[in-house]
C-alpha positions in Angstrom: 23.3 80.3 -14.4 20.2 79.3 -16.4 22.0 76.2 -17.7 22.9 75.1 -14.2 19.3 75.6 -13.1 18.0 73.7 -16.1 20.4 70.8 -15.3 19.3 70.8 -11.7 15.7 70.6 -12.8 16.4 67.7 -15.2 18.3 65.8 -12.5 15.4 66.5 -10.0 12.9 65.3 -12.6 14.7 62.0 -13.2 15.2 61.4 -9.5 11.5 61.9 -9.0 10.8 59.3 -11.8 13.1 56.8 -10.1 11.3 57.3 -6.8 8.0 56.7 -8.5 9.3 53.6 -10.3 10.7 52.1 -7.0 7.3 52.8 -5.4 5.6 50.9 -8.2 7.8 47.8 -7.7 7.1 47.6 -4.0 4.4 45.2 -3.0 1.0 46.9 -2.4 -0.1 43.9 -0.3 -0.6 44.8 3.4 1.7 43.0 5.8 0.1 40.5 8.1 1.3 39.0 11.4 1.9 35.2 10.9 1.0 32.7 13.6 4.1 32.0 15.7 4.8 29.4 18.3 7.7 30.0 20.6 9.4 27.9 23.3 11.6 29.5 25.9 15.1 28.1 26.2 14.5 26.4 29.5 11.4 24.6 28.3 12.9 23.5 25.0 16.1 22.0 26.5 14.1 20.2 29.2 11.5 18.9 26.7 14.2 17.8 24.2 15.9 15.7 26.9 12.6 14.2 28.1 11.6 13.3 24.6 14.9 11.8 23.8 14.8 9.7 27.0 11.3 8.6 26.1 12.3 6.6 23.0 14.7 3.7 22.6 16.0 4.0 19.0 18.5 1.6 17.4 21.3 3.7 15.9 24.2 2.6 13.8 27.7 2.7 15.3 29.2 6.1 15.1 25.9 8.0 14.9 23.9 9.8 17.6 20.3 11.2 17.7 19.1 14.3 19.4 15.8 16.2 19.3 15.9 19.4 17.2 12.2 20.4 17.3 9.6 19.3 19.8 6.0 18.2 19.4 4.4 21.7 19.5 6.6 23.2 16.8 6.3 20.5 14.0 2.6 19.5 13.6 1.9 16.5 11.3 5.0 16.9 9.1 4.8 15.6 5.5 7.5 17.2 3.3 10.6 18.9 4.4 13.1 21.4 3.0 16.0 23.3 4.6 17.3 26.7 3.5 20.9 27.9 3.4 20.7 29.3 6.9 19.5 26.0 8.4 15.8 26.9 8.8 13.6 23.9 8.5 10.4 24.1 6.5 7.6 21.5 6.8 4.3 21.1 5.1 1.5 20.2 7.5 -1.6 18.4 6.3 -5.1 19.3 7.6 -6.9 17.9 4.5 -6.1 14.4 5.3 -8.5 14.6 8.2 -11.7 15.0 6.3 -11.0 16.2 2.7 -8.7 13.6 1.2 -10.3 10.2 0.7 -8.8 6.7 0.5 -10.5 4.5 -2.0 -10.2 1.5 0.3 -12.8 3.1 2.5 -15.2 3.6 -0.4 -15.3 0.5 -2.5 -18.5 1.7 -4.2 -16.4 4.5 -5.7 -13.9 2.2 -7.3 -15.4 1.9 -10.7 -16.3 5.6 -11.0 -12.8 6.5 -9.9 -11.1 4.2 -12.4 -13.3 5.9 -15.1 -12.0 9.4 -14.3 -9.7 10.9 -16.9 -9.2 14.5 -15.6 -9.3 16.6 -12.5 -12.6 18.0 -13.7 -14.0 14.4 -13.8 -13.1 14.1 -10.1 -14.7 17.5 -9.3 -17.9 16.4 -11.0 -18.0 13.2 -9.1 -17.5 14.9 -5.8 -20.3 17.4 -6.6 -22.6 14.6 -7.5 -21.7 12.4 -4.6 -21.9 15.2 -2.1 -24.7 17.1 -3.6 -26.7 19.2 -1.1 -29.8 17.1 -1.6 -27.9 14.0 -0.5 -26.9 15.7 2.9 -28.8 13.1 5.0 -27.0 10.1 3.5 -23.7 11.9 3.9 -24.0 12.6 7.6 -20.9 10.5 8.1 -18.9 13.4 6.7 -18.4 16.4 9.0 -20.3 19.6 8.3 -17.1 21.6 8.3 -18.5 24.9 7.2 -21.4 24.8 9.7 -24.2 25.5 7.2 -26.2 22.5 8.3 -25.6 20.6 5.1 -23.2 17.7 4.6 -22.1 18.5 1.0 -19.2 19.1 -1.2 -18.7 22.6 0.1 -17.4 21.0 3.3 -14.5 19.8 1.2 -13.5 23.4 0.6 -12.7 24.3 4.3 -9.6 22.5 5.5 -6.3 24.1 4.4 -2.8 23.0 4.0 0.1 24.8 5.8 3.8 25.5 5.5 5.8 26.1 8.7 9.3 27.6 9.2 11.2 26.3 12.2 14.3 28.0 13.4 16.8 27.9 16.3 17.0 31.6 17.1 19.3 31.3 20.1 21.8 28.9 18.5 21.6 26.3 21.3 21.0 23.5 18.8 17.3 23.2 19.5 14.5 24.9 17.5 12.6 27.4 19.6 10.4 29.2 17.0 7.9 28.0 14.5 6.2 30.4 12.1 3.3 29.5 9.8 4.2 31.1 6.5 1.4 29.7 4.5 -2.2 28.6 5.1 -3.9 28.0 1.8 -5.2 25.4 -0.8 -8.7 24.4 0.0 -10.7 23.8 -3.1 -12.9 20.7 -3.0 -10.4 19.0 -5.3 -7.3 20.0 -3.3 -5.1 17.1 -2.1 -2.4 17.0 0.5 0.7 19.2 0.3 3.3 16.5 -0.3 6.0 18.4 -2.2 8.1 21.2 -0.9 11.2 23.0 -2.2 12.6 26.2 -0.7 15.0 28.3 -2.8 16.6 31.7 -2.2 13.7 33.8 -3.7 10.8 31.4 -4.0 9.1 28.3 -2.6 7.5 25.5 -4.5 4.6 23.6 -3.0 3.1 20.6 -4.7 -0.5 20.1 -3.7 -2.8 18.5 -6.3 -4.0 19.5 -8.7 -1.2 22.1 -9.0 2.5 22.7 -8.5 2.6 26.2 -7.0 5.4 28.8 -7.1 5.1 31.2 -4.1 6.9 34.3 -2.9 6.8 36.7 0.0 6.4 40.1 -1.7 6.5 42.3 1.4 9.0 40.7 3.8 6.4 39.7 6.4 7.5 36.0 6.1 4.0 35.0 4.8 4.0 33.7 1.2 1.4 36.0 -0.3 1.8 35.5 -4.1 1.3 32.2 -5.8 1.4 31.0 -9.4 0.5 27.6 -10.7 3.3 26.4 -13.0 1.4 23.2 -13.9 -2.2 22.0 -13.4 -3.9 18.7 -13.8 -2.5 16.4 -11.1 -4.6 14.0 -8.9 -7.1 12.6 -11.4 -8.4 9.7 -9.4 -9.6 9.1 -5.9 -7.1 6.4 -5.0 -4.9 5.3 -2.1 -4.2 8.0 0.5 -0.7 9.5 0.4 -0.3 8.9 -3.4 -0.3 12.6 -4.2 2.4 15.0 -5.3 5.9 14.7 -3.8 9.6 15.0 -4.3 10.2 18.6 -5.4 13.9 19.1 -6.2 16.0 21.4 -8.2 17.9 19.4 -10.8 21.5 20.1 -12.0 20.0 21.6 -15.2 18.3 24.3 -13.2 14.9 22.8 -13.8 12.3 21.8 -11.1 11.6 18.1 -10.9 8.7 16.6 -9.0 6.4 13.6 -8.9 2.8 12.4 -8.5 1.7 9.0 -7.4 -0.7 6.7 -9.3 -3.7 8.9 -8.8 -2.4 10.3 -12.1 -2.1 13.4 -14.2 -3.7 14.9 -17.2 -1.8 18.1 -17.9 -1.9 20.7 -20.7 1.3 22.7 -20.6 2.0 26.3 -21.5 2.6 25.3 -25.1 -0.8 23.7 -25.3 0.7 20.1 -25.3 -1.4 17.5 -23.5 0.4 15.0 -21.2 -2.1 12.2 -20.6 -1.2 9.8 -17.8 -4.4 9.5 -15.7 -3.7 6.1 -14.1 0.0 6.0 -13.3 2.6 8.0 -11.4 4.9 10.3 -13.3 8.1 12.4 -12.7 8.0 15.7 -14.5 10.3 18.6 -15.0 10.0 22.2 -16.1 11.7 25.6 -15.9 10.8 27.4 -12.6 8.2 29.4 -14.4 6.5 26.2 -15.8 7.9 26.5 -19.4 9.5 23.6 -21.2 7.4 21.2 -19.3 8.2 17.5 -19.9 7.1 14.2 -18.5 10.4 12.7 -17.6 9.3 9.2 -16.6 6.1 7.3 -16.0 4.6 4.0 -14.9 5.5 4.6 -11.2 3.2 3.8 -8.3 4.3 6.2 -5.5 8.0 7.1 -5.3 7.5 9.9 -2.8 11.0 11.2 -3.2 13.9 10.7 -5.6 17.5 12.1 -5.6 20.2 13.1 -8.0 23.6 11.6 -7.2 26.8 13.4 -8.0 26.6 12.5 -11.7 23.0 13.5 -12.2 21.5 10.0 -12.1 18.0 9.8 -10.6 17.5 7.0 -8.0 14.4 6.3 -6.0 12.4 3.5 -4.4 8.9 2.9 -5.5 6.1 1.6 -3.2 4.6 -1.8 -3.9 1.0 -2.6 -4.7 0.2 -4.1 -1.4 -0.2 -7.5 -3.0 0.8 -10.7 -1.2 4.2 -11.8 -2.3 5.3 -8.4 -3.6 7.8 -5.9 -2.3 9.0 -2.4 -3.0 11.4 -1.7 -5.8 14.7 0.2 -6.0 14.6 2.0 -9.3 17.0 3.9 -11.6 14.8 6.4 -13.4 15.8 7.5 -16.8 14.2 9.8 -19.3 11.2 8.3 -21.2 11.1 5.2 -19.1 7.9 3.2 -18.1 8.3 1.4 -14.8 5.1 -0.6 -15.6 2.6 0.3 -12.8 -1.0 1.2 -13.5 -3.5 2.1 -10.8 -6.1 -0.2 -12.4 -3.9 -3.1 -11.2 -4.7 -2.1 -7.7 -8.5 -1.8 -7.5 -11.6 -1.8 -9.6 -12.1 -5.0 -11.6 -11.2 -7.2 -8.6 -14.4 -6.4 -6.8 -16.6 -6.4 -9.9 -18.8 -9.5 -10.0 -18.8 -9.3 -13.8 -15.0 -9.5 -14.0 -12.1 -11.7 -12.9 -9.2 -11.4 -10.5 -6.3 -11.8 -13.0 -3.7 -9.2 -12.0 -1.2 -8.2 -14.7 1.2 -6.7 -12.2 1.4 -9.9 -10.1 0.5 -12.7 -12.5 2.9 -11.5 -15.1 5.5 -10.7 -12.4 6.2 -7.1 -13.5 7.3 -6.1 -10.0 10.4 -8.3 -10.1 13.9 -7.5 -11.4 14.4 -8.6 -15.0 13.7 -12.2 -15.7 13.4 -14.1 -19.0 9.9 -13.7 -20.4 9.1 -10.4 -18.6 7.1 -7.7 -20.5 9.6 -5.9 -22.7 8.1 -2.4 -22.6 8.9 -1.7 -19.0 12.1 -0.8 -17.2 12.1 -3.2 -14.2 13.7 -2.4 -10.8 17.3 -2.8 -9.9 16.0 -5.1 -7.2 13.1 -5.5 -4.7 13.7 -3.4 -1.6 12.6 -2.0 1.7 8.9 -1.4 2.7 7.1 1.9 2.6 9.8 4.3 1.1 9.1 8.0 1.8 11.9 10.4 2.3 15.2 10.0 0.5 18.6 11.8 0.3 22.0 11.5 -1.2 25.1 12.6 0.7 26.2 15.8 -1.0 29.8 15.2 -0.3 30.6 16.7 3.2 27.7 15.4 5.3 28.0 13.2 8.4 31.5 11.6 8.1 33.7 9.8 5.6 32.1 6.5 6.2 28.8 7.8 4.8 30.1 9.4 1.6 28.6 8.3 -1.7 25.6 6.9 0.2 21.9 7.1 -0.4 19.6 7.4 2.6 16.1 6.0 2.4 13.2 6.1 4.9 11.1 3.0 5.5 7.7 4.2 6.8 5.4 1.4 8.0 3.2 3.2 10.6 5.1 1.8 13.5 8.4 3.4 14.7 9.9 0.2 15.9 9.6 -1.4 12.4 10.4 1.7 10.5 14.0 2.5 9.5 16.4 4.8 7.7 18.6 2.8 5.5 22.0 3.8 4.0 23.0 2.1 0.8 25.3 2.5 -2.2 25.2 1.4 -5.8 27.8 -0.1 -8.2 27.8 0.4 -12.0 26.3 -2.4 -14.0 26.1 -1.7 -17.8 24.2 1.5 -18.4 22.6 1.2 -14.9 23.5 0.0 -11.5 23.3 -2.8 -9.0 23.0 -2.7 -5.2 26.3 -2.5 -3.2 26.1 -2.2 0.6 22.9 -1.7 2.6 22.4 -1.1 6.3 19.9 0.2 8.8 21.2 3.4 10.5 18.1 4.3 12.6 14.9 2.7 13.8 12.6 3.6 16.7 11.2 6.8 15.2 8.7 7.2 12.3 10.3 9.4 9.7 8.4 11.0 6.8 10.9 13.4 5.2 14.7 13.7 5.6 17.1 16.5 4.6 20.7 17.3 5.0 21.2 20.7 6.7 24.0 23.2 5.9 25.8 21.9 8.9 26.1 18.4 7.5 23.7 16.7 9.9 20.7 14.7 8.7 17.3 16.2 9.9 14.4 13.8 10.3 10.7 14.7 10.3 8.9 12.4 12.7 5.2 11.4 12.3 5.6 9.7 15.7 3.1 6.8 15.3 0.3 5.5 13.2 -1.0 6.7 9.8 -3.5 9.5 10.7 -2.9 13.1 11.7 -2.6 14.0 15.3 -1.7 17.7 15.3 1.9 17.2 16.5 5.2 15.9 15.3 8.9 16.3 15.8 12.2 16.9 14.0 15.3 14.9 15.0 18.9 15.5 14.2 21.0 12.5 13.3 24.7 13.1 13.3 28.1 11.5 13.8 29.5 11.2 17.3 32.4 13.5 18.3 35.0 10.8 17.8 33.7 10.0 14.3 33.6 13.6 13.1 36.3 13.2 10.5 34.8 15.8 8.2 34.3 18.6 10.7 36.6 21.0 8.9 35.0 20.4 5.6 31.5 20.7 7.1 32.3 24.1 8.7 33.5 25.4 5.4 30.4 24.0 3.6 28.2 25.7 6.2 29.9 29.0 5.5 29.7 28.6 1.8 26.0 27.8 1.9 25.3 31.3 3.1 27.6 33.0 0.6 26.1 35.7 -1.7 27.0 34.0 -5.0 25.7 36.9 -7.1 28.6 39.1 -5.9 31.4 36.6 -6.1 34.2 37.1 -8.7 34.4 34.7 -11.6 37.6 33.2 -10.3 36.1 32.3 -7.0 33.0 30.7 -8.6 35.2 28.8 -10.9 37.2 27.5 -8.0 34.0 26.3 -6.3 33.0 24.2 -9.2 35.5 21.7 -7.8 34.2 21.9 -4.2 33.8 18.7 -2.3 30.1 19.3 -1.7 27.6 19.0 -4.6 25.4 21.8 -3.2 28.3 24.3 -3.4 29.3 23.2 -6.9 25.7 23.6 -8.0 25.4 27.1 -6.5 28.6 28.2 -8.3 27.4 26.6 -11.5 24.0 28.4 -11.4 25.7 31.8 -10.5 28.2 31.4 -13.4 25.4 30.5 -15.8 23.8 33.9 -15.1 27.0 35.8 -15.7 28.0 37.6 -19.0 31.1 35.5 -19.2 29.4 32.2 -18.7 30.3 30.5 -22.0 33.9 31.7 -21.8 34.3 30.5 -18.2 32.7 27.1 -18.7 34.6 26.5 -21.8 37.9 27.2 -20.0 36.9 24.8 -17.3 36.0 21.9 -19.5 39.2 22.3 -21.6 41.7 23.1 -18.9 40.5 22.0 -15.5 41.7 18.6 -14.2 38.8 18.1 -11.7 36.1 15.8 -13.1 33.3 17.4 -11.1 34.3 20.9 -12.1 34.1 19.8 -15.8 30.8 18.0 -15.3 29.3 21.1 -13.7 30.7 23.2 -16.5 28.9 20.9 -19.0 25.7 21.3 -17.1 26.2 25.0 -16.9 26.6 25.2 -20.7 23.4 23.2 -20.9 21.7 26.0 -18.9 22.9 28.8 -21.2 22.3 26.7 -24.4 18.7 26.3 -23.4 18.4 30.1 -24.0 21.0 30.4 -26.8 21.3 27.1 -28.6 24.5 27.8 -30.5 26.4 27.9 -27.2 26.1 24.1 -27.1 28.6 23.8 -30.0 31.5 23.7 -27.5 30.2 20.5 -26.1 30.7 18.6 -29.4 34.5 18.8 -28.8 34.1 16.7 -25.6 32.6 13.7 -27.5 36.2 12.5 -28.1 37.4 13.3 -24.6 39.7 10.8 -22.7 37.3 10.6 -19.8 34.3 8.4 -20.6 32.1 10.1 -18.1 32.8 13.5 -19.7 31.7 12.1 -23.1 28.5 10.7 -21.6 27.6 13.9 -19.9 28.3 16.0 -23.0 26.1 13.6 -25.1 23.4 13.9 -22.5 23.3 17.7 -22.5 23.5 17.9 -26.3 20.4 15.8 -26.3 18.6 17.7 -23.6 19.0 21.0 -25.4 18.3 19.3 -28.8 21.4 20.6 -30.5 20.9 19.1 -34.0 24.4 19.9 -35.3 25.9 17.3 -33.0 24.2 14.4 -34.8 27.1 13.4 -37.0 29.5 13.2 -34.0 27.0 11.4 -31.8 26.4 8.5 -34.2 29.9 6.9 -33.8 29.4 6.8 -30.0 26.7 4.1 -30.5 29.6 1.7 -31.0 31.6 2.8 -28.0 32.7 0.2 -25.5 31.2 2.2 -22.6 27.5 1.5 -22.0 26.8 5.0 -20.5 28.2 6.6 -23.5 26.0 4.5 -25.8 23.0 5.1 -23.7 23.2 8.9 -23.7 24.3 9.1 -27.3 21.2 7.1 -28.3 18.9 9.3 -26.2 20.5 12.4 -27.7 20.0 11.2 -31.2 16.4 10.6 -30.5 15.8 14.0 -29.0 17.3 15.7 -32.0 15.4 13.3 -34.4 18.6 12.4 -36.3 17.3 10.5 -39.3 20.7 9.2 -40.4 21.0 7.5 -37.0 18.2 4.9 -37.8 20.5 2.2 -39.1 23.2 2.8 -36.5 20.6 2.5 -33.7 19.3 -0.7 -35.2 22.8 -2.0 -35.3 23.2 -1.1 -31.6 20.0 -3.1 -30.8 21.4 -6.0 -32.7 24.8 -5.9 -30.9 23.2 -5.4 -27.5 21.1 -8.6 -28.1 18.7 -7.6 -25.4 21.4 -7.9 -22.7 21.2 -4.4 -21.3 17.5 -3.2 -21.0 18.6 0.4 -20.6 20.4 0.4 -24.0 17.4 -1.2 -25.6 15.2 1.4 -24.0 17.4 4.3 -25.2 17.5 2.9 -28.8 13.7 2.2 -28.9 12.9 5.6 -27.6 15.2 7.3 -30.1 13.8 5.4 -33.0 10.2 6.2 -31.9 11.1 9.9 -31.8 12.8 9.9 -35.2 9.7 8.4 -36.6 10.9 6.6 -39.8 8.0 4.1 -39.9 9.0 2.2 -43.0 12.4 1.2 -41.5 10.6 -0.2 -38.5 7.8 -2.0 -40.4 10.4 -3.7 -42.5 11.6 -5.5 -39.4 8.5 -7.8 -39.3 10.3 -10.6 -41.2 13.8 -9.8 -39.9 15.6 -12.9 -38.6 17.0 -11.0 -35.7 14.8 -11.5 -32.6 16.1 -8.3 -30.8 15.1 -6.2 -33.8 11.6 -7.6 -33.9 11.1 -7.1 -30.2 12.3 -3.5 -30.6 9.9 -3.0 -33.6 6.9 -4.1 -31.5 8.0 -1.6 -28.7 8.3 1.2 -31.2 5.0 0.5 -32.8 3.4 0.4 -29.4 4.7 4.0 -28.7 3.2 5.1 -32.1 -0.1 3.3 -31.4 0.2 2.0 -35.0 -2.3 -0.7 -35.9 0.2 -2.4 -38.2 1.7 -3.9 -35.0 -0.9 -6.6 -35.7 1.6 -8.0 -38.3 3.7 -9.2 -35.4 0.8 -11.4 -34.2 2.0 -13.8 -36.9 5.5 -14.0 -35.6 6.9 -17.5 -34.9 8.2 -16.4 -31.5 5.4 -16.5 -28.9 7.2 -14.0 -26.7 7.0 -11.4 -29.5 3.4 -12.2 -30.3 2.6 -11.7 -26.6 4.3 -8.4 -26.5 2.3 -7.3 -29.5 -0.9 -8.5 -27.7 0.0 -6.3 -24.7 0.5 -3.3 -26.9 -2.9 -3.9 -28.7 -5.0 -4.6 -25.7 -3.6 -2.8 -22.7 -3.7 0.9 -21.6 -5.5 2.9 -24.3 -5.3 0.0 -26.7 -4.8 0.0 -30.5 -8.4 -0.6 -31.2 -8.1 -1.2 -35.0 -5.9 -4.2 -34.3 -8.3 -5.8 -31.8 -10.0 -8.1 -34.4 -6.6 -9.6 -35.4 -5.8 -10.1 -31.7 -9.1 -11.9 -31.3 -8.2 -14.2 -34.1 -5.3 -15.5 -32.0 -7.8 -17.9 -30.4 -7.8 -19.9 -33.6 -4.1 -20.6 -33.5 -3.7 -23.8 -31.5 0.1 -23.7 -31.1 0.0 -20.8 -28.5 -0.2 -21.5 -24.8 1.0 -18.3 -23.1 -1.6 -17.2 -20.6 -0.9 -13.4 -21.0 -1.4 -13.8 -24.7 -4.5 -15.9 -24.7 -6.2 -13.9 -22.0 -5.7 -10.8 -24.2 -7.1 -12.8 -27.2 -10.2 -13.7 -25.2 -10.6 -10.1 -24.0 -10.2 -8.8 -27.6 -13.0 -11.2 -28.8 -15.3 -9.9 -26.1 -14.5 -6.2 -27.0 -14.8 -6.7 -30.7 -18.2 -8.4 -30.2 -18.7 -9.7 -33.7 -20.3 -13.1 -34.6 -17.0 -14.5 -35.8 -15.3 -13.4 -32.6 -18.0 -15.1 -30.5 -17.8 -18.3 -32.6 -14.0 -18.4 -32.2 -14.4 -17.8 -28.4 -16.9 -20.7 -28.1 -14.7 -23.0 -30.1 -11.7 -22.0 -27.9 -13.6 -22.8 -24.7 -14.5 -26.3 -26.1 -10.9 -27.1 -27.0 -9.6 -29.7 -24.6 -5.9 -28.8 -25.2 -6.5 -25.4 -23.6 -5.8 -25.2 -19.8 -8.8 -25.3 -17.5 -8.0 -21.8 -16.3 -8.2 -20.3 -19.8 -11.2 -22.3 -20.8 -12.9 -21.0 -17.6 -12.0 -17.4 -18.6 -13.3 -18.0 -22.1 -16.6 -19.2 -20.6 -16.7 -16.3 -18.2 -16.3 -13.9 -21.2 -19.1 -15.7 -23.0 -21.3 -15.4 -19.9 -20.9 -11.7 -19.9 -21.1 -11.2 -23.7 -24.5 -9.4 -23.7 -23.2 -6.9 -21.1 -19.5 -7.1 -20.3 -17.9 -5.5 -17.3 -17.1 -1.8 -18.0 -13.6 -2.7 -16.9 -11.1 -4.5 -19.1 -10.9 -8.2 -18.2 -7.1 -8.1 -18.4 -5.7 -4.8 -17.3 -8.8 -3.4 -15.6 -8.9 -0.1 -17.5 -12.3 1.5 -17.9 -13.7 0.6 -21.3 -17.3 1.9 -21.0 -20.7 0.3 -21.1 -21.6 -2.2 -23.8 -25.0 -3.8 -24.3 -25.7 -6.5 -26.8 -28.7 -8.7 -27.7 -28.8 -11.4 -25.1 -31.1 -13.6 -27.2 -28.7 -13.5 -30.1 -25.9 -14.6 -27.8 -28.0 -17.5 -26.5 -29.0 -18.6 -30.0 -25.4 -18.6 -31.1 -24.3 -20.7 -28.1 -27.1 -23.2 -28.5 -26.4 -23.4 -32.3 -22.8 -24.3 -31.7 -23.1 -26.3 -28.5 -26.6 -27.6 -28.2 -27.2 -26.2 -24.8 -26.0 -23.8 -22.2 -24.9 -26.5 -19.8 -21.3 -25.5 -20.3 -21.9 -22.4 -18.3 -21.7 -23.2 -14.6 -21.5 -20.5 -11.9 -19.4 -20.4 -8.8 -21.4 -18.5 -6.1 -18.3 -17.9 -4.0 -16.2 -16.2 -6.7 -19.1 -15.1 -8.9 -17.4 -16.3 -12.1 -18.3 -19.1 -14.6 -16.6 -22.5 -14.2 -15.5 -25.3 -16.5 -16.1 -29.0 -16.9 -12.9 -31.0 -16.6 -12.2 -34.7 -16.4 -12.4 -34.4 -12.6 -15.7 -32.6 -12.7 -16.9 -29.0 -12.8 -14.3 -26.7 -11.2 -14.0 -23.0 -10.5 -10.7 -21.7 -12.1 -10.5 -19.0 -9.4 -10.9 -20.8 -6.1 -10.6 -24.4 -7.2 -13.9 -25.5 -5.7 -15.8 -28.4 -7.3 -19.2 -27.1 -8.3 -22.5 -29.1 -7.8 -25.8 -28.2 -9.5 -25.1 -24.5 -10.0 -25.9 -24.3 -13.6 -27.1 -21.1 -15.2 
């Protein structure tokens, strides 16, 4: 009897402990009642019909448009996400009204903005500009906190929001909108432009952070937030260039982007990622670990998508320059698309500078052409204006006509001139070229688009203009009834979207790896990756399953588990001799992503494969694992490629830069192969190695120019600037990009020999009038140059030199200062030609305007 009693007490004690433990895990945060907007069924149906009748959209044959959410339910929508049940989530911006600035309205801020290198620099600028003692001069800005002072504290009032819209009565029209988040209002907070809703968390990108949020007490309000990455939004730039494009990749990582207001991020491993003047796409685990900058040199992609094979496709906004247009881009790991924010504003309004624009004058915005800068990955082609939202058909959406299509929003502030485009791509080498392209909708002003679980395309509508207006809409674009040839598959997908994948048997999940819809395949992959039998199951699929998509998702799944247990990647090495080229390419990619070093010996032979995708991913993998024995095979691949496929050159250059065998690269300076010398310059640029100056003596002017770009541009290789300045003494060169950098280098070096060479260059009659004019302009500012680089516009800082010493040097070499003639219109120095004195900027003939 005593033993029974003791057993009962022990059981009671453990039960009590379990109750205590469960209490500890429950959220202690009090529940709150969120703001809810509800429309009754009669009102919503009537309003939906009236709104639809009030527009005259142009819709592609076989499609139809209906209103899903009315003006009152979807205020000022920016980013959009849809959950498994079909609820639509929107970010709403309030900070655009008074707290996010566009540099175009503040030209006096341009130089200070270009100078910013971190988020804290921007904070300091705002505190100084909107200091309380400057309240009177800042009365143009609203006193939002009502304290009687127009100061920086007014920038910490307006908050961003996330709303959840749902159709609770299943009549096909949303009737309820719930505000699940109202937050983010530091003085440095930007607009909430990125949104990703998953099963258990929500990601919101609002500079300077990417936030991971959860609802801990089931009141619908997101009450717990963690920053997984900080340091976005360095500059005050063009409005709408903030964070965007949050998406969950096939590797289980979160990907997102930032426009050209830049990023300066120190990750959880204390590694700094310094890209303050360009857009980047980044990725990390959901908790922020294993953070990487995936690609850079972008201007403002807004959104990007993964196709069925894991390729990232996007469209990047142009720089608003005359003669330029947006760019369709294939984004690969480690790529530089070429854009810098200092090619947009800054030097072009500085009277001490010129208007030379690298992006336009060196035609970096165009698809590849002979003579284009070698360090960039140019676009597939120039494309539609104002890209914002983007989607890829997951496999069962709309109808068969729209399978394998990308969908891209063209936002230009006017609904009649804005479109949604549907296009596809065709393989071309290691990349793609455009296939078909057509407008499927105009007459509304979309921001974000998303495919719902039902297979329809949902469209967030800004309605008109560029500014906030406290209302918006959501439309539903779908096939007409007689074009609904995927209705059976769509219904099954809708059912599978709500399936509890954590409780499905392995056999069922394995079957779903071959599903027609990419979303379902990925859900099955992620669920299997968390199971105890993950490696065994995925191995069986890649070895025995005939479905290509099932095998690819199994490869990606092995990548997920190998990220935690590296030796599990070994099974992928057996696929490097598979009969399917795509399987080989995918296996090579994942082996590189997880950095499985033991695969090196099997990856090297793939550099000679006939398939460009295989060569591309093999090269990237060898670089990520830093396989030293791959140096010569990679050089051989560069030789064989002969600069034909830029993606192959990029992969090899990136790999060699990561492997880091410097002697092998420096030995290429006298190599007779042009492709190898170009590659060497690109690698030395990545290393910021001053020995790149050896290539300034190359016989090929293109290679010399590429070395000059590396030495002068961006953060520069300062120790090589004197050698670049000496280029002015070499009379055989005529390249404007090269000689402008030589002139600029002389100005930056500032030595007597550099000045003497510059004066001699300006007097040389064989030099073009434009370049002689630029040389004279540099001489004219020698004592106090512009703080912004005369070529690429990057902030270089203040320099002051003895003006009398400069004057004496000029008089000693030239006899007078008469060669310096000033154009009052362009505010630059001019040059004497056979036809007279002419301004190289505006072409005016100058009379009696001598300095």
